Structure formats: C-alpha cells, structure tokens
PDB file of N, CA, C and O in Angstrom:
ATOM      1  N   MET A   1      78.540 127.621  59.391  1.00  0.00           N
ATOM      2  CA  MET A   1      77.886 126.722  60.228  1.00  0.00           C
ATOM      3  C   MET A   1      78.660 125.095  60.335  1.00  0.00           C
ATOM      4  O   MET A   1      78.626 124.357  61.320  1.00  0.00           O
ATOM      5  N   LEU A   2      79.193 124.882  59.295  1.00  0.00           N
ATOM      6  CA  LEU A   2      79.812 123.847  59.070  1.00  0.00           C
ATOM      7  C   LEU A   2      81.269 123.802  59.911  1.00  0.00           C
ATOM      8  O   LEU A   2      81.713 122.833  60.526  1.00  0.00           O
ATOM      9  N   VAL A   3      81.789 124.924  59.784  1.00  0.00           N
ATOM     10  CA  VAL A   3      83.039 125.217  60.458  1.00  0.00           C
ATOM     11  C   VAL A   3      82.810 125.141  61.784  1.00  0.00           C
ATOM     12  O   VAL A   3      83.671 124.588  62.469  1.00  0.00           O
ATOM     13  N   VAL A   4      81.866 125.562  62.289  1.00  0.00           N
ATOM     14  CA  VAL A   4      81.369 125.453  63.653  1.00  0.00           C
ATOM     15  C   VAL A   4      81.261 123.824  64.269  1.00  0.00           C
ATOM     16  O   VAL A   4      81.663 123.447  65.369  1.00  0.00           O
ATOM     17  N   LEU A   5      80.687 123.114  63.353  1.00  0.00           N
ATOM     18  CA  LEU A   5      80.112 121.735  63.743  1.00  0.00           C
ATOM     19  C   LEU A   5      81.621 121.069  63.721  1.00  0.00           C
ATOM     20  O   LEU A   5      81.942 120.266  64.597  1.00  0.00           O
ATOM     21  N   ALA A   6      82.280 121.347  62.955  1.00  0.00           N
ATOM     22  CA  ALA A   6      83.733 120.567  62.567  1.00  0.00           C
ATOM     23  C   ALA A   6      84.539 120.924  63.971  1.00  0.00           C
ATOM     24  O   ALA A   6      84.985 119.985  64.631  1.00  0.00           O
ATOM     25  N   VAL A   7      84.683 121.993  64.325  1.00  0.00           N
ATOM     26  CA  VAL A   7      85.451 122.589  65.268  1.00  0.00           C
ATOM     27  C   VAL A   7      84.930 122.015  66.859  1.00  0.00           C
ATOM     28  O   VAL A   7      85.643 121.817  67.843  1.00  0.00           O
ATOM     29  N   GLY A   8      83.476 121.836  66.724  1.00  0.00           N
ATOM     30  CA  GLY A   8      82.793 121.371  67.758  1.00  0.00           C
ATOM     31  C   GLY A   8      83.152 119.876  68.001  1.00  0.00           C
ATOM     32  O   GLY A   8      83.574 119.385  69.048  1.00  0.00           O
ATOM     33  N   GLY A   9      82.932 119.334  66.972  1.00  0.00           N
ATOM     34  CA  GLY A   9      83.315 117.837  66.740  1.00  0.00           C
ATOM     35  C   GLY A   9      84.788 117.416  67.064  1.00  0.00           C
ATOM     36  O   GLY A   9      85.159 116.394  67.640  1.00  0.00           O
ATOM     37  N   ALA A  10      85.584 118.503  66.531  1.00  0.00           N
ATOM     38  CA  ALA A  10      86.998 118.027  66.776  1.00  0.00           C
ATOM     39  C   ALA A  10      87.408 117.989  68.514  1.00  0.00           C
ATOM     40  O   ALA A  10      88.165 117.265  69.161  1.00  0.00           O
ATOM     41  N   ALA A  11      86.618 119.005  68.844  1.00  0.00           N
ATOM     42  CA  ALA A  11      87.000 119.373  70.385  1.00  0.00           C
ATOM     43  C   ALA A  11      86.373 118.391  71.402  1.00  0.00           C
ATOM     44  O   ALA A  11      86.848 118.207  72.522  1.00  0.00           O
ATOM     45  N   ALA A  12      85.202 117.736  70.895  1.00  0.00           N
ATOM     46  CA  ALA A  12      84.600 116.629  71.382  1.00  0.00           C
ATOM     47  C   ALA A  12      85.419 115.374  71.470  1.00  0.00           C
ATOM     48  O   ALA A  12      85.558 114.751  72.522  1.00  0.00           O
ATOM     49  N   VAL A  13      85.978 115.012  70.273  1.00  0.00           N
ATOM     50  CA  VAL A  13      86.840 114.128  69.964  1.00  0.00           C
ATOM     51  C   VAL A  13      88.215 114.136  70.925  1.00  0.00           C
ATOM     52  O   VAL A  13      88.691 113.130  71.452  1.00  0.00           O
ATOM     53  N   VAL A  14      88.666 115.298  71.018  1.00  0.00           N
ATOM     54  CA  VAL A  14      89.836 115.618  71.794  1.00  0.00           C
ATOM     55  C   VAL A  14      89.411 115.396  73.266  1.00  0.00           C
ATOM     56  O   VAL A  14      90.063 114.641  73.989  1.00  0.00           O
ATOM     57  N   ALA A  15      88.293 116.069  73.717  1.00  0.00           N
ATOM     58  CA  ALA A  15      87.896 115.876  75.118  1.00  0.00           C
ATOM     59  C   ALA A  15      87.708 114.368  75.339  1.00  0.00           C
ATOM     60  O   ALA A  15      88.205 113.992  76.400  1.00  0.00           O
ATOM     61  N   GLY A  16      87.169 113.490  74.670  1.00  0.00           N
ATOM     62  CA  GLY A  16      86.668 112.196  74.879  1.00  0.00           C
ATOM     63  C   GLY A  16      87.962 111.388  74.901  1.00  0.00           C
ATOM     64  O   GLY A  16      88.183 110.480  75.702  1.00  0.00           O
ATOM     65  N   TRP A  17      88.758 111.784  73.990  1.00  0.00           N
ATOM     66  CA  TRP A  17      90.126 110.932  73.912  1.00  0.00           C
ATOM     67  C   TRP A  17      90.850 111.280  75.438  1.00  0.00           C
ATOM     68  O   TRP A  17      91.200 110.402  76.226  1.00  0.00           O
ATOM     69  N   ALA A  18      90.977 112.585  75.645  1.00  0.00           N
ATOM     70  CA  ALA A  18      91.635 112.929  76.828  1.00  0.00           C
ATOM     71  C   ALA A  18      91.119 112.257  78.133  1.00  0.00           C
ATOM     72  O   ALA A  18      91.820 111.640  78.934  1.00  0.00           O
ATOM     73  N   THR A  19      89.744 112.484  78.219  1.00  0.00           N
ATOM     74  CA  THR A  19      88.993 111.633  79.306  1.00  0.00           C
ATOM     75  C   THR A  19      89.432 110.104  79.377  1.00  0.00           C
ATOM     76  O   THR A  19      89.727 109.515  80.417  1.00  0.00           O
ATOM     77  N   ALA A  20      89.426 109.552  78.070  1.00  0.00           N
ATOM     78  CA  ALA A  20      89.500 107.983  77.970  1.00  0.00           C
ATOM     79  C   ALA A  20      90.876 107.847  78.611  1.00  0.00           C
ATOM     80  O   ALA A  20      91.126 107.102  79.558  1.00  0.00           O
ATOM     81  N   THR A  21      91.815 108.715  77.938  1.00  0.00           N
ATOM     82  CA  THR A  21      93.290 108.376  78.636  1.00  0.00           C
ATOM     83  C   THR A  21      93.541 108.445  80.035  1.00  0.00           C
ATOM     84  O   THR A  21      94.109 107.625  80.756  1.00  0.00           O
ATOM     85  N   ALA A  22      92.918 109.791  80.373  1.00  0.00           N
ATOM     86  CA  ALA A  22      93.103 109.823  81.930  1.00  0.00           C
ATOM     87  C   ALA A  22      92.495 108.879  82.733  1.00  0.00           C
ATOM     88  O   ALA A  22      92.920 108.623  83.860  1.00  0.00           O
ATOM     89  N   THR A  23      91.424 108.279  82.184  1.00  0.00           N
ATOM     90  CA  THR A  23      90.526 107.125  82.973  1.00  0.00           C
ATOM     91  C   THR A  23      91.484 106.042  82.726  1.00  0.00           C
ATOM     92  O   THR A  23      91.703 105.265  83.655  1.00  0.00           O
ATOM     93  N   GLY A  24      92.019 105.897  81.732  1.00  0.00           N
ATOM     94  CA  GLY A  24      92.916 104.414  81.543  1.00  0.00           C
ATOM     95  C   GLY A  24      94.221 104.776  82.414  1.00  0.00           C
ATOM     96  O   GLY A  24      94.623 103.854  83.124  1.00  0.00           O
ATOM     97  N   VAL A  25      94.724 105.618  82.448  1.00  0.00           N
ATOM     98  CA  VAL A  25      95.891 105.891  83.358  1.00  0.00           C
ATOM     99  C   VAL A  25      95.624 105.694  84.803  1.00  0.00           C
ATOM    100  O   VAL A  25      96.336 105.022  85.549  1.00  0.00           O
ATOM    101  N   LEU A  26      94.542 106.333  85.145  1.00  0.00           N
ATOM    102  CA  LEU A  26      94.098 106.100  86.372  1.00  0.00           C
ATOM    103  C   LEU A  26      93.918 104.797  86.870  1.00  0.00           C
ATOM    104  O   LEU A  26      94.477 104.343  87.869  1.00  0.00           O
ATOM    105  N   ALA A  27      93.107 104.200  86.131  1.00  0.00           N
ATOM    106  CA  ALA A  27      92.694 102.788  86.237  1.00  0.00           C
ATOM    107  C   ALA A  27      94.127 101.854  86.347  1.00  0.00           C
ATOM    108  O   ALA A  27      94.323 101.034  87.244  1.00  0.00           O
ATOM    109  N   GLY A  28      94.863 102.087  85.494  1.00  0.00           N
ATOM    110  CA  GLY A  28      96.135 101.396  85.489  1.00  0.00           C
ATOM    111  C   GLY A  28      96.905 101.683  86.678  1.00  0.00           C
ATOM    112  O   GLY A  28      97.411 100.729  87.267  1.00  0.00           O
ATOM    113  N   ALA A  29      97.050 102.735  87.072  1.00  0.00           N
ATOM    114  CA  ALA A  29      97.767 103.173  88.299  1.00  0.00           C
ATOM    115  C   ALA A  29      97.083 102.420  89.493  1.00  0.00           C
ATOM    116  O   ALA A  29      97.773 101.796  90.298  1.00  0.00           O
ATOM    117  N   ALA A  30      95.594 102.491  89.607  1.00  0.00           N
ATOM    118  CA  ALA A  30      94.953 101.936  90.714  1.00  0.00           C
ATOM    119  C   ALA A  30      95.355 100.418  90.638  1.00  0.00           C
ATOM    120  O   ALA A  30      95.741 100.029  91.741  1.00  0.00           O
ATOM    121  N   VAL A  31      95.383  99.382  89.611  1.00  0.00           N
ATOM    122  CA  VAL A  31      95.620  98.186  89.354  1.00  0.00           C
ATOM    123  C   VAL A  31      97.130  97.922  89.996  1.00  0.00           C
ATOM    124  O   VAL A  31      97.383  97.216  90.972  1.00  0.00           O
ATOM    125  N   TRP A  32      97.900  98.549  89.325  1.00  0.00           N
ATOM    126  CA  TRP A  32      99.441  98.619  89.517  1.00  0.00           C
ATOM    127  C   TRP A  32      99.738  98.706  91.041  1.00  0.00           C
ATOM    128  O   TRP A  32     100.537  97.957  91.602  1.00  0.00           O
ATOM    129  N   GLY A  33      98.945  99.798  91.736  1.00  0.00           N
ATOM    130  CA  GLY A  33      99.169 100.095  93.332  1.00  0.00           C
ATOM    131  C   GLY A  33      98.538  98.952  94.020  1.00  0.00           C
ATOM    132  O   GLY A  33      99.202  98.367  94.876  1.00  0.00           O
ATOM    133  N   SER A  34      97.373  98.573  93.759  1.00  0.00           N
ATOM    134  CA  SER A  34      96.451  97.375  94.396  1.00  0.00           C
ATOM    135  C   SER A  34      97.486  96.160  94.587  1.00  0.00           C
ATOM    136  O   SER A  34      97.625  95.507  95.621  1.00  0.00           O
ATOM    137  N   THR A  35      98.270  95.969  93.232  1.00  0.00           N
ATOM    138  CA  THR A  35      98.951  94.685  93.090  1.00  0.00           C
ATOM    139  C   THR A  35     100.298  94.742  94.057  1.00  0.00           C
ATOM    140  O   THR A  35     100.747  93.790  94.696  1.00  0.00           O
ATOM    141  N   TRP A  36     100.732  95.831  94.018  1.00  0.00           N
ATOM    142  CA  TRP A  36     102.034  96.087  95.082  1.00  0.00           C
ATOM    143  C   TRP A  36     101.439  95.948  96.458  1.00  0.00           C
ATOM    144  O   TRP A  36     102.110  95.372  97.314  1.00  0.00           O
ATOM    145  N   VAL A  37     100.078  96.485  96.800  1.00  0.00           N
ATOM    146  CA  VAL A  37      99.772  96.293  98.242  1.00  0.00           C
ATOM    147  C   VAL A  37      99.609  95.080  98.440  1.00  0.00           C
ATOM    148  O   VAL A  37     100.181  94.580  99.409  1.00  0.00           O
ATOM    149  N   ALA A  38      98.691  94.169  97.487  1.00  0.00           N
ATOM    150  CA  ALA A  38      98.514  92.687  97.811  1.00  0.00           C
ATOM    151  C   ALA A  38      99.809  92.114  98.024  1.00  0.00           C
ATOM    152  O   ALA A  38      99.953  91.503  99.083  1.00  0.00           O
ATOM    153  N   ALA A  39     100.907  92.192  97.139  1.00  0.00           N
ATOM    154  CA  ALA A  39     102.077  91.602  97.303  1.00  0.00           C
ATOM    155  C   ALA A  39     102.788  92.051  98.861  1.00  0.00           C
ATOM    156  O   ALA A  39     103.233  91.297  99.727  1.00  0.00           O
ATOM    157  N   GLY A  40     102.741  92.985  98.857  1.00  0.00           N
ATOM    158  CA  GLY A  40     103.384  93.594 100.262  1.00  0.00           C
ATOM    159  C   GLY A  40     102.706  92.874 101.427  1.00  0.00           C
ATOM    160  O   GLY A  40     103.428  92.425 102.317  1.00  0.00           O
ATOM    161  N   ILE A  41     101.291  92.714 101.502  1.00  0.00           N
ATOM    162  CA  ILE A  41     100.606  92.181 102.533  1.00  0.00           C
ATOM    163  C   ILE A  41     100.897  90.743 102.602  1.00  0.00           C
ATOM    164  O   ILE A  41     100.937  90.179 103.696  1.00  0.00           O
ATOM    165  N   LEU A  42     101.140  90.001 101.298  1.00  0.00           N
ATOM    166  CA  LEU A  42     101.328  88.588 101.215  1.00  0.00           C
ATOM    167  C   LEU A  42     102.788  88.313 101.709  1.00  0.00           C
ATOM    168  O   LEU A  42     103.069  87.337 102.404  1.00  0.00           O
ATOM    169  N   VAL A  43     103.545  89.096 101.364  1.00  0.00           N
ATOM    170  CA  VAL A  43     105.064  89.038 102.075  1.00  0.00           C
ATOM    171  C   VAL A  43     105.140  89.377 103.369  1.00  0.00           C
ATOM    172  O   VAL A  43     106.025  88.759 103.960  1.00  0.00           O
ATOM    173  N   ALA A  44     104.551  90.112 104.002  1.00  0.00           N
ATOM    174  CA  ALA A  44     104.533  90.576 105.308  1.00  0.00           C
ATOM    175  C   ALA A  44     103.817  89.458 106.240  1.00  0.00           C
ATOM    176  O   ALA A  44     104.067  89.321 107.438  1.00  0.00           O
ATOM    177  N   ARG A  45     103.049  88.816 105.631  1.00  0.00           N
ATOM    178  CA  ARG A  45     102.110  87.466 106.279  1.00  0.00           C
ATOM    179  C   ARG A  45     103.127  86.280 106.244  1.00  0.00           C
ATOM    180  O   ARG A  45     103.355  85.541 107.202  1.00  0.00           O
ATOM    181  N   ILE A  46     103.650  86.207 105.133  1.00  0.00           N
ATOM    182  CA  ILE A  46     104.720  85.062 105.170  1.00  0.00           C
ATOM    183  C   ILE A  46     106.014  85.289 106.016  1.00  0.00           C
ATOM    184  O   ILE A  46     106.672  84.299 106.335  1.00  0.00           O
ATOM    185  N   ALA A  47     106.423  86.561 106.405  1.00  0.00           N
ATOM    186  CA  ALA A  47     107.344  86.922 107.146  1.00  0.00           C
ATOM    187  C   ALA A  47     106.802  86.728 108.445  1.00  0.00           C
ATOM    188  O   ALA A  47     107.531  85.981 109.098  1.00  0.00           O
ATOM    189  N   VAL A  48     105.718  87.148 109.122  1.00  0.00           N
ATOM    190  CA  VAL A  48     105.451  86.784 110.230  1.00  0.00           C
ATOM    191  C   VAL A  48     105.257  85.365 110.746  1.00  0.00           C
ATOM    192  O   VAL A  48     105.643  84.931 111.831  1.00  0.00           O
ATOM    193  N   LEU A  49     104.437  84.558 109.563  1.00  0.00           N
ATOM    194  CA  LEU A  49     104.296  83.122 109.676  1.00  0.00           C
ATOM    195  C   LEU A  49     105.660  82.574 109.835  1.00  0.00           C
ATOM    196  O   LEU A  49     105.795  81.679 110.669  1.00  0.00           O
ATOM    197  N   THR A  50     106.628  82.946 109.207  1.00  0.00           N
ATOM    198  CA  THR A  50     107.898  82.099 109.307  1.00  0.00           C
ATOM    199  C   THR A  50     108.850  82.381 110.243  1.00  0.00           C
ATOM    200  O   THR A  50     109.932  81.804 110.349  1.00  0.00           O
ATOM    201  N   GLN A  51     108.373  83.423 111.035  1.00  0.00           N
ATOM    202  CA  GLN A  51     109.266  83.958 112.222  1.00  0.00           C
ATOM    203  C   GLN A  51     109.121  82.722 113.458  1.00  0.00           C
ATOM    204  O   GLN A  51     108.075  82.203 113.849  1.00  0.00           O
ATOM    205  N   PRO A  52     110.205  82.508 113.815  1.00  0.00           N
ATOM    206  CA  PRO A  52     110.060  81.650 115.226  1.00  0.00           C
ATOM    207  C   PRO A  52     109.478  82.549 116.297  1.00  0.00           C
ATOM    208  O   PRO A  52     109.899  83.689 116.491  1.00  0.00           O
ATOM    209  N   GLY A  53     108.546  82.021 116.947  1.00  0.00           N
ATOM    210  CA  GLY A  53     107.874  82.615 118.149  1.00  0.00           C
ATOM    211  C   GLY A  53     107.951  81.649 119.362  1.00  0.00           C
ATOM    212  O   GLY A  53     108.299  80.470 119.424  1.00  0.00           O
ATOM    213  N   PRO A  54     107.485  82.586 120.375  1.00  0.00           N
ATOM    214  CA  PRO A  54     107.378  81.717 121.623  1.00  0.00           C
ATOM    215  C   PRO A  54     106.791  80.475 121.737  1.00  0.00           C
ATOM    216  O   PRO A  54     107.180  79.555 122.456  1.00  0.00           O
ATOM    217  N   GLY A  55     105.549  80.488 120.776  1.00  0.00           N
ATOM    218  CA  GLY A  55     104.499  79.376 120.764  1.00  0.00           C
ATOM    219  C   GLY A  55     104.893  78.190 119.736  1.00  0.00           C
ATOM    220  O   GLY A  55     104.267  77.139 119.604  1.00  0.00           O
ATOM    221  N   ARG A  56     106.124  78.596 118.995  1.00  0.00           N
ATOM    222  CA  ARG A  56     106.438  77.763 117.836  1.00  0.00           C
ATOM    223  C   ARG A  56     107.557  76.794 118.034  1.00  0.00           C
ATOM    224  O   ARG A  56     107.898  76.048 117.115  1.00  0.00           O
TER     225      ARG A  56
END
C-alpha cells in the first residue's frame, strides 16, 4: 500500500512539474512573441510617420 502511494505521489509530482514547466515555457513564449510583435508595430509606425509623403 505504501509503495502504491509513493508511486502515485511521485507520478503526481512529475505531472505537476511537467505541467508547470510547459505552462511556464508557453507563457514565456507568448510574452517573448508579443514583445516582438509590439516592437515590430512600433518600428512600422515610426517608418510610416517618418516617410516623406505628398501631404508633408
């Protein structure tokens, strides 16, 4: 009985760690990606605003 509990506990710890790691990786990737998207939008807006146009 104790062996079953120990194995079940170990499996729960591993599953929890894997889930937390995967969630952390996905969250990190989302933050990293959104930072690059925001930077790209900012650069594009600056490029558009600094282009000489017919009305400028």
